[in-house]
N, C-alpha and C positions, 0 to 999 in steps of 0.2 A: 484499448490503450488510450483512447482519446480522453483527454481531461485529466490524466494523471500528471500532476505538476508538483514540483518541490513546494513544501509548505501546506499542501492540501491534507485535510483529515480523511482517514479511511476507517472502515469498520470491517473486521474479520467476519465473514459470513457464519462460520461455525459457532463461535461463542460470543460474538458481539464486542470483542475487545477493540478499543479505539487506538489509533496510531496516527503518526504524522509522516508524510512522504519526505524522505531526506534527499533523494535523487532519483532521476530516471535516465535511461539511455535510449539512443535511437534504435536499439535492437530489442526493446520491449522489456528490459529489466527495471524493476522498481525496488528501491531500498526504503524500508520502513522502520521507524523507531516506535515501539509499542509502549503503551501506558505502564506496563510492568517493568520497563527499562530494557527489555530485550530488543535486539535488532534482527531484521530478517531481510533477505533478498529473494525476490520472486521474479521468475522469468518464464513461467509456463502457465498458460491459462489464467493470467492475473484477474481477468474479469469474473472468473468463477470463484476466486478466493477472496477478493477485496471489493468493497462497495464504497464509492466516494460519498462523503457526508457533506451536506450543504452548510 
């Protein structure tokens, strides 16, 4: 979870889609707006699903 902050770009591991982190919680949830316009909330094994983009 370290490094996941609002406004950071992420990449979905499976298909490479890019997104922006909208929010994070102290319980480990991350909200993402994807390039396709869809939104997602992830709170289980986030590090295996998302990769931070520099």
